[in-house]
C-alpha positions in Angstrom: 78.6 108.4 61.0 80.7 111.1 59.7 82.5 112.5 62.8 82.6 116.3 63.1 86.1 117.7 63.3 85.6 121.0 65.0 83.3 122.1 67.8 82.6 125.5 69.8 81.8 124.9 73.5 80.2 128.1 74.7 79.8 128.0 78.5 80.9 130.5 81.1 81.8 127.7 83.7 85.1 126.2 83.2 84.2 122.9 84.8 81.2 122.3 82.7 83.1 123.2 79.5 85.7 120.6 80.7 82.8 118.0 80.9 81.4 118.9 77.5 85.0 118.6 76.0 85.2 115.2 77.5 81.8 114.2 75.9 83.0 115.4 72.7 86.1 113.5 72.8 84.0 110.4 73.0 82.4 111.3 69.7 85.4 112.6 68.0 88.6 111.8 69.7 90.7 114.1 67.3 88.4 117.0 66.9 89.4 120.6 67.3 87.5 122.3 70.2 87.3 125.9 70.6 86.0 127.2 73.8 84.2 130.6 74.7 83.0 132.0 78.0 81.0 135.0 76.8 78.4 135.6 73.9 80.9 138.1 72.3 83.7 135.4 72.5 81.4 132.8 71.0 80.4 135.0 68.0 84.1 135.9 67.5 84.9 132.2 67.5 82.2 131.6 64.9 83.7 134.3 62.7 87.1 132.8 63.1 85.8 129.2 62.5 83.1 129.3 59.9 83.8 125.6 59.2 82.7 124.5 62.6 80.4 121.5 62.7 78.6 122.1 65.8 78.1 124.7 68.6 77.2 123.7 72.0 75.7 126.9 73.7 74.7 127.5 77.2 71.5 129.8 77.3 72.8 131.9 80.4 76.0 133.4 78.9 77.5 136.9 79.8 76.5 139.2 77.0 73.4 137.2 76.1 69.8 138.2 77.0 68.0 134.8 77.4 67.4 133.1 74.0 69.2 136.0 72.0 72.5 134.3 71.9 70.7 131.3 70.1 68.8 133.6 67.9 72.0 135.5 66.9 73.9 132.5 66.0 71.0 130.9 64.0 70.6 134.3 62.2 74.3 134.8 61.3 75.2 131.1 60.7 72.1 129.3 59.5 74.0 126.3 58.2 75.8 125.5 61.6 73.7 123.4 64.1 73.5 124.8 67.5 72.7 122.5 70.5 71.3 124.3 73.7 73.1 123.0 77.0 70.8 124.4 80.0 70.1 123.8 83.5 66.4 124.7 82.7 64.5 121.6 81.6 61.0 122.9 81.5 58.8 121.8 78.7 58.1 125.6 77.7 62.0 126.3 77.6 62.8 123.3 75.5 59.8 124.3 73.0 61.1 127.8 72.6 64.7 126.7 72.0 63.4 124.6 69.1 61.2 127.2 67.9 64.2 129.5 67.9 66.3 127.1 65.7 68.2 124.9 68.1 69.1 121.4 66.7 68.8 119.8 70.1 68.3 120.5 73.8 70.6 118.8 76.3 70.2 119.1 80.1 73.1 119.9 82.2 71.9 117.2 84.4 72.5 114.6 81.8 75.3 112.0 82.1 78.5 112.2 80.0 77.2 109.2 78.2 73.8 110.7 77.4 75.4 114.0 76.4 77.8 111.9 74.1 74.9 110.0 72.5 72.8 113.3 72.0 75.8 115.1 70.3 76.3 112.0 67.9 72.5 112.1 66.8 72.5 115.9 66.4 75.7 115.4 64.0 73.7 112.8 62.2 71.1 115.4 61.5 68.6 114.7 64.1 67.0 116.9 66.7 67.8 115.5 70.1 65.5 116.1 73.0 65.3 114.8 76.5 63.0 111.7 76.3 60.9 112.8 79.3 60.2 116.0 77.5 59.9 115.0 73.8 56.5 113.4 74.1 55.0 116.5 75.8 56.6 119.1 73.5 53.7 119.7 71.2 53.6 121.6 67.9 55.9 124.6 67.1 54.7 128.2 67.5 54.5 130.2 64.4 54.5 133.5 66.4 57.7 132.6 68.1 59.3 131.7 64.8 58.4 135.1 63.4 59.8 136.8 66.3 62.9 134.9 66.2 63.4 135.9 62.5 62.6 139.6 63.5 65.4 139.3 66.4 67.7 137.6 64.0 67.8 140.6 61.8 69.3 142.9 64.4 72.9 143.6 64.1 75.3 142.8 67.1 75.3 146.5 68.1 71.5 146.7 67.9 71.3 143.6 70.1 73.4 145.5 72.7 71.2 148.5 72.4 68.2 146.6 72.9 69.5 144.8 76.0 70.6 148.1 77.4 66.9 149.4 76.8 65.6 146.4 78.7 67.8 147.8 81.6 66.0 151.1 81.5 68.9 153.1 80.2 68.5 156.4 78.4 70.0 156.9 74.9 72.7 159.2 76.5 73.6 156.5 78.9 73.8 153.9 76.2 75.8 156.1 74.0 78.2 156.8 76.8 78.6 153.1 77.6 79.0 152.1 74.0 81.4 155.2 73.2 79.1 156.5 70.3 77.0 159.6 69.6 73.6 159.9 70.9 72.4 160.4 67.4 73.7 156.9 66.6 71.8 155.4 69.4 68.7 157.1 68.3 69.3 155.6 64.8 69.9 152.1 66.2 66.6 152.5 68.4 64.6 153.6 65.2 66.0 150.4 63.4 65.2 148.3 66.4 61.5 149.4 66.5 61.1 149.0 62.6 62.5 145.4 62.8 60.5 144.4 65.7 57.3 145.8 64.3 56.7 147.9 67.3 56.1 151.9 67.9 57.8 152.6 71.1 60.7 151.8 73.3 58.3 150.4 75.8 56.7 147.9 73.2 60.3 147.0 72.3 61.2 146.1 75.9 58.0 144.2 76.3 58.8 142.3 73.2 62.3 141.6 74.3 61.0 140.0 77.5 60.1 137.0 75.1 63.7 136.3 75.0 64.0 135.4 78.6 64.3 132.0 79.7 62.1 132.4 82.7 59.6 135.2 81.8 58.8 137.8 84.6 55.9 136.7 86.6 52.9 138.9 86.8 52.0 139.5 90.5 48.3 139.2 91.3 46.8 141.9 93.5 
């Protein structure tokens, strides 16, 4: 196996970053390991290290909205494999991660040995999944794949605007927070609606809910 020499470990928990680093050292003892604790830091790390061999990405990162971080990375750096590291091990979460372009899905509950084995297989070009989940995964979802492509076409600033729309902020509030003009935000919103193929802010927010790891439950009357 050709050992990778550079990794990005993206997780906001220092102890888990340390555990991942330990697993990586078992696969490639002399590799360069770059750590990131937010989505912005992860994107910056990828920009500074375009020759990285593998990104280990926690889905629940500050600055990421559910699967948005994964989709951003796959859209901007399609040749770099991304392995999702997550505490959510439900089949539908794994399925969507794969639909959105992940090269593997490693549960945080896995042992260091299993994590090391998973990383080795991903570096060999395999898609690694938890054995208990792999058999129940089913076929990919074409609709999810198309949505991922649309989301990946958003610029980083449009991602930020979409996330703020989901929080219910008005254009003038978003403009203030991002230190730009309200006209600039209106232009971003127009571009977001066009790229997502929707016609209103409400439809954009509903579409963005697909990115959530745990979609909101609809309460029955």
